[in-house]
C-alpha positions as CSV (number, residue, x, y, z in Angstrom):
1,M,6.2,12.2,-35.0
2,T,4.6,9.3,-32.6
3,H,1.8,10.0,-29.7
4,V,1.9,8.1,-26.5
5,F,-1.3,7.6,-24.4
6,R,-1.9,5.7,-21.3
7,I,-5.3,4.7,-21.2
8,D,-6.9,2.8,-18.0
9,D,-9.3,0.0,-19.5
10,S,-10.9,-0.2,-16.3
11,N,-13.2,2.1,-17.8
12,P,-16.6,0.4,-20.4
13,Y,-15.6,3.4,-22.5
14,A,-12.0,3.4,-22.6
15,K,-12.3,-0.3,-22.9
16,S,-14.5,1.0,-26.8
17,V,-11.6,3.3,-27.4
18,V,-9.2,0.7,-27.3
19,E,-10.6,-1.8,-29.5
20,F,-11.4,1.6,-31.9
21,L,-7.8,2.4,-32.1
22,K,-6.8,-1.4,-32.7
23,T,-9.1,-1.2,-35.9
24,L,-7.1,1.5,-37.7
25,D,-4.3,0.1,-39.7
26,F,-1.7,3.3,-38.5
27,V,-2.0,2.8,-34.7
28,K,0.4,-0.1,-33.2
29,E,-0.3,-1.7,-29.5
30,D,2.8,-1.2,-27.8
31,L,2.0,-3.2,-24.2
32,N,5.9,-2.6,-23.2
33,E,5.6,-1.8,-20.0
34,T,8.9,0.4,-19.3
35,S,9.2,3.4,-18.1
36,E,10.9,6.5,-20.1
37,F,12.5,7.2,-16.8
38,N,14.9,4.3,-15.5
39,L,16.2,4.5,-12.4
40,T,20.3,3.6,-11.8
41,D,21.0,1.1,-8.5
42,E,22.5,4.6,-7.2
43,H,19.5,6.4,-7.4
44,L,17.4,4.0,-6.2
45,K,19.8,3.5,-3.3
46,I,19.6,7.6,-2.2
47,L,15.5,7.4,-2.9
48,D,15.7,4.1,0.1
49,E,17.8,6.5,2.4
50,R,15.8,9.6,2.1
51,R,13.0,7.8,2.9
52,N,14.5,5.8,5.1
53,D,15.6,9.2,7.2
54,R,11.9,10.6,6.6
55,I,10.5,7.8,8.3
56,T,12.7,8.2,11.0
57,N,12.5,12.0,11.7
58,K,16.2,12.2,10.4
59,S,15.0,14.9,8.1
60,K,12.1,18.0,8.2
61,T,9.2,18.4,6.0
62,H,7.7,21.4,5.5
63,S,4.1,22.4,4.7
64,W,3.4,24.2,1.4
65,E,2.3,27.7,3.2
66,D,5.6,27.5,5.5
67,V,7.5,26.9,2.4
68,K,5.6,30.1,0.9
69,E,6.5,32.1,3.8
70,F,10.2,31.3,3.9
71,V,9.9,32.3,0.1
72,K,8.6,35.7,1.3
73,Q,11.3,36.2,4.0
74,K,13.8,35.8,1.4
75,K,13.1,38.7,-1.0
């Protein structure tokens, strides 16, 4: 089993942990920045369109309180 941890090494304690982990022969450092979730160009286009709709007020957002009220009314 492989475990993946993301450590922000801007903290001095985190840097110490990273340095310690590097000393262990069964730990491999992988600096690959690729994400497990890759969006296709089509997905990116859809997100851009939705973002643009939101910015230009063509779509509506609701507060969490409004959403809870909508759900209560549907029951």
